[in-house]
C-alpha positions in Angstrom: -9.9 -33.3 59.9 -12.0 -32.6 56.6 -10.8 -29.0 54.1 -12.8 -28.4 51.4 -8.9 -27.6 49.2 -6.0 -29.4 51.3 -3.6 -27.0 50.3 -2.5 -24.3 52.6 -4.3 -26.3 55.3 -1.9 -29.5 55.0 1.5 -28.2 56.7 -0.4 -26.4 59.6 -2.5 -29.8 60.5 0.5 -32.3 60.0 3.0 -30.4 62.3 0.1 -31.2 64.9 0.7 -34.5 64.3 -3.4 -34.5 62.8 -4.3 -35.7 59.3 -5.6 -33.2 56.8 -7.8 -34.8 53.9 -9.6 -32.4 50.8 -13.5 -33.1 51.0 -15.5 -34.0 53.3 -16.9 -37.7 53.9 -19.9 -38.6 55.4 -19.9 -37.4 58.9 -22.7 -39.5 60.9 -25.0 -37.3 63.1 -24.3 -35.9 66.5 -20.6 -35.9 65.4 -18.9 -33.2 67.7 -16.9 -30.8 65.7 -15.7 -27.3 65.1 -14.9 -25.0 62.0 -12.6 -22.2 61.5 -12.2 -19.5 59.1 -8.7 -17.7 58.6 -9.1 -13.8 59.1 -7.2 -12.9 56.6 -8.0 -15.5 53.9 -10.7 -17.5 52.3 -11.1 -21.0 53.5 -12.7 -23.1 56.0 -11.3 -26.2 58.0 -13.8 -28.6 59.6 -12.8 -30.6 62.2 -14.7 -33.9 63.7 -14.5 -36.1 66.5 -14.9 -39.7 64.7 -14.4 -41.8 68.2 -12.7 -42.4 71.4 -13.0 -40.8 74.9 -13.1 -36.8 75.8 -13.9 -36.0 72.6 -15.6 -32.5 73.5 -12.6 -31.1 75.9 -10.4 -32.5 72.9 -12.3 -30.4 70.0 -12.4 -27.3 72.6 -8.4 -27.5 73.3 -8.3 -27.7 69.5 -10.8 -24.6 68.9 -9.0 -22.4 70.9 -5.5 -23.5 70.0 -6.8 -22.8 66.6 -8.4 -19.5 67.2 -5.7 -17.6 69.5 -2.2 -19.1 67.4 -3.6 -19.1 64.1 -5.6 -16.0 64.0 -9.2 -18.6 63.1 -12.5 -17.3 63.6 -13.9 -20.7 65.3 -17.2 -21.8 65.6 -18.8 -25.2 67.3 -20.6 -26.9 64.7 -24.0 -29.2 65.0 -24.4 -31.7 62.0 -28.1 -32.3 62.6 -28.9 -28.5 62.8 -28.7 -28.5 59.1 -30.0 -31.9 58.3 -33.9 -31.2 58.2 -35.8 -27.9 57.6 -38.0 -28.2 60.6 -34.6 -27.0 63.0 -34.7 -23.4 60.5 -36.5 -21.1 62.6 -39.5 -19.2 60.6 -39.5 -15.7 61.3 -42.7 -15.2 60.5 -43.9 -17.6 63.8 -43.1 -16.3 67.1 
């Protein structure tokens, strides 16, 4: 799990048995992941599945759990979406 700032996330994450590290490492293309943001405070938590099987299912369960129990708004990430300009739709072209 990567958080822009570790403070505030560390206790929540380590209670779940996960590890929280400050900053983002180089994440390979097409890495499954999601991001959550608390409704009450400013912050962003991003979770990536780096190896192992059943990543999509496990990430969905974690995302739902964080959203329900921690009052967060969560979105699914597509790391590749932001890698190139060609992925950004041009509003002037239908």
